[in-house]
Every structure is written in structure tokens, then in C-alpha cells.
PLY file of the C-alpha trace (Angstrom):
ply
format ascii 1.0
element vertex 143
property float x
property float y
property float z
element edge 142
property int vertex1
property int vertex2
end_header
16.17 -5.48 6.59
12.46 -5.08 6.24
10.71 -1.89 6.88
7.01 -0.75 6.81
6.14 2.32 4.71
2.99 4.14 4.04
1.98 5.85 0.79
-1.00 8.22 0.98
-3.20 9.67 -1.81
-6.07 11.88 -2.02
-8.52 11.14 -4.99
-11.57 12.64 -6.33
-14.13 9.97 -7.31
-17.63 9.94 -8.40
-20.13 8.70 -6.22
-20.83 5.68 -8.50
-17.16 4.79 -8.73
-15.97 1.71 -6.75
-13.40 3.12 -4.12
-11.60 -0.34 -4.23
-10.46 0.32 -7.72
-7.32 2.73 -6.83
-6.20 -0.13 -4.29
-6.60 -2.61 -6.95
-4.55 -0.45 -9.32
-1.78 -0.39 -6.93
-1.76 -4.12 -6.44
-1.70 -4.62 -10.35
1.35 -2.25 -10.48
3.07 -4.06 -7.59
2.03 -7.69 -8.34
0.87 -7.90 -11.89
-2.70 -8.57 -11.14
-5.13 -7.90 -8.30
-5.85 -11.76 -7.92
-2.44 -13.57 -7.34
-1.24 -16.33 -5.15
0.75 -14.97 -2.02
3.28 -13.73 -1.58
3.29 -10.35 -3.34
6.51 -10.61 -5.62
7.67 -7.08 -4.85
6.25 -5.78 -1.64
3.74 -7.09 0.77
1.22 -4.45 0.97
-2.25 -3.50 1.92
-4.37 -0.42 0.67
-7.32 0.90 2.46
-9.71 3.71 0.88
-12.17 5.90 2.91
-14.69 8.06 1.25
-16.07 11.57 2.20
-18.33 12.88 -0.44
-16.39 12.67 -3.62
-13.04 12.71 -1.87
-11.26 9.33 -1.32
-8.23 8.91 0.82
-6.17 5.85 0.12
-3.39 4.52 2.44
-0.99 1.82 1.18
0.86 0.30 3.86
3.94 -1.82 2.30
6.86 -3.74 3.49
10.23 -3.85 1.69
13.94 -3.51 2.27
14.69 0.20 2.17
16.62 -0.28 -1.11
13.37 -1.09 -2.84
11.25 1.78 -1.17
11.69 4.17 -4.21
10.68 1.57 -6.71
7.45 0.71 -4.83
6.61 4.36 -4.49
7.48 4.98 -8.25
4.93 2.06 -9.15
2.19 3.27 -6.76
2.48 6.79 -8.27
2.40 5.33 -11.70
-0.83 3.46 -10.89
-2.65 6.26 -9.27
-1.50 8.72 -12.00
-3.22 6.48 -14.63
-6.57 7.58 -12.89
-8.56 4.45 -13.65
-8.89 0.85 -13.20
-11.36 -1.67 -14.92
-12.70 -4.25 -12.30
-13.55 -7.92 -12.66
-16.85 -6.96 -13.72
-15.41 -4.98 -16.63
-16.52 -1.76 -15.19
-14.06 1.05 -15.32
-13.85 3.11 -12.20
-12.06 6.50 -12.69
-10.61 9.21 -10.33
-8.58 12.41 -10.37
-5.32 12.14 -8.43
-5.06 15.50 -6.19
-2.14 14.52 -4.01
0.06 11.62 -3.14
3.16 10.92 -1.07
4.77 9.55 2.02
2.63 8.99 5.07
3.32 7.87 8.62
2.61 4.49 9.99
-0.17 4.60 12.62
0.10 2.82 16.14
-2.61 0.32 15.17
-0.91 -0.50 11.81
2.55 -0.96 13.48
0.88 -3.40 16.02
-0.81 -5.32 13.23
2.35 -5.61 11.38
4.17 -6.95 14.45
1.57 -9.56 14.87
1.81 -10.45 11.39
5.66 -10.85 11.47
5.41 -12.93 14.61
3.02 -15.30 13.00
4.89 -15.35 9.64
8.50 -14.14 10.05
10.36 -13.12 6.74
11.70 -16.07 4.96
14.85 -14.48 3.99
16.05 -14.28 7.60
15.79 -10.59 7.66
14.98 -8.94 11.09
12.86 -5.82 11.80
13.91 -3.23 14.52
12.36 -0.21 16.06
13.24 3.09 14.22
13.47 4.27 10.64
12.96 7.40 8.69
9.81 9.42 8.56
7.20 7.51 6.79
8.62 3.96 7.79
8.85 1.93 10.70
11.16 -0.95 11.56
9.23 -3.23 13.55
10.27 -4.54 16.94
11.26 -8.14 17.13
9.30 -10.19 19.66
7.27 -7.36 20.80
0 1
1 2
2 3
3 4
4 5
5 6
6 7
7 8
8 9
9 10
10 11
11 12
12 13
13 14
14 15
15 16
16 17
17 18
18 19
19 20
20 21
21 22
22 23
23 24
24 25
25 26
26 27
27 28
28 29
29 30
30 31
31 32
32 33
33 34
34 35
35 36
36 37
37 38
38 39
39 40
40 41
41 42
42 43
43 44
44 45
45 46
46 47
47 48
48 49
49 50
50 51
51 52
52 53
53 54
54 55
55 56
56 57
57 58
58 59
59 60
60 61
61 62
62 63
63 64
64 65
65 66
66 67
67 68
68 69
69 70
70 71
71 72
72 73
73 74
74 75
75 76
76 77
77 78
78 79
79 80
80 81
81 82
82 83
83 84
84 85
85 86
86 87
87 88
88 89
89 90
90 91
91 92
92 93
93 94
94 95
95 96
96 97
97 98
98 99
99 100
100 101
101 102
102 103
103 104
104 105
105 106
106 107
107 108
108 109
109 110
110 111
111 112
112 113
113 114
114 115
115 116
116 117
117 118
118 119
119 120
120 121
121 122
122 123
123 124
124 125
125 126
126 127
127 128
128 129
129 130
130 131
131 132
132 133
133 134
134 135
135 136
136 137
137 138
138 139
139 140
140 141
141 142
């Protein structure tokens, strides 16, 4: 059964560093490269970064079966712990990982995931239901 999980991180980044780089590093860790054909091989995911001064908050929402949650989190932690990512322009963006861990799915994220699953249901026949542990959400079917 697929579930949505959130991983949040707080990073310190220089003003000239590209805040998209940590999300790209997560995609490389989960998919092998930031530019790959869909679907994501391990976990469908989306990362969003917001900067306030030199602090960048990164949220990664990912969808997997609960048996893969720990592996996905391990890969995200590893990518962020490397504290740098070279972009397509060959420029290295660097950061300092200040904190990282489980987050909570927001109501807008849950709605967006419901819409996505209704438009493109899981091919494995897995259903998504309301509930789940802290930091995850099972998405209601047909809502």
C-alpha cells in the first residue's frame, strides 16, 4: 500500500549557491540522475526549497510502500550529508546540513497527492487509504 511521507531539512547556504541543488542531490540519490524519464525508480518524490537569508528549508514529499520508507530516508540523509551537488552548468553548490528528519504532510500537499493519484493511479494495484503514522499519510481513494 502506497503512503506519502515527508522529509524536512534545514541547511545553511551561501547567497550565491543555487537552492535547487539539495533537491537535485536528493533526486540523484533516489533516481540516479536529476534528469531521468518517469517514473522515479525507487520513490516518486518532489522537493521544494525556500530561502530566508542563509537558511534554506528543504521539504521532500515521497510516495512508497511503508517497507521502503527507511531506505528512502537513508538515501535522502546521505545525499544531504554530502553537503554539495554539481549542477548541469558544472557549478558546485554547497551547504551545511543543520537538521534533517521526519516532517508532516500538509493539507495542500495531501490534496495535490489525491489529485495526482486520481489522475494516475498506482500501476501495481495498490490502494491508498486515510491514516498512517506521524510523518506519513495514506491518501483517501476517490476523494
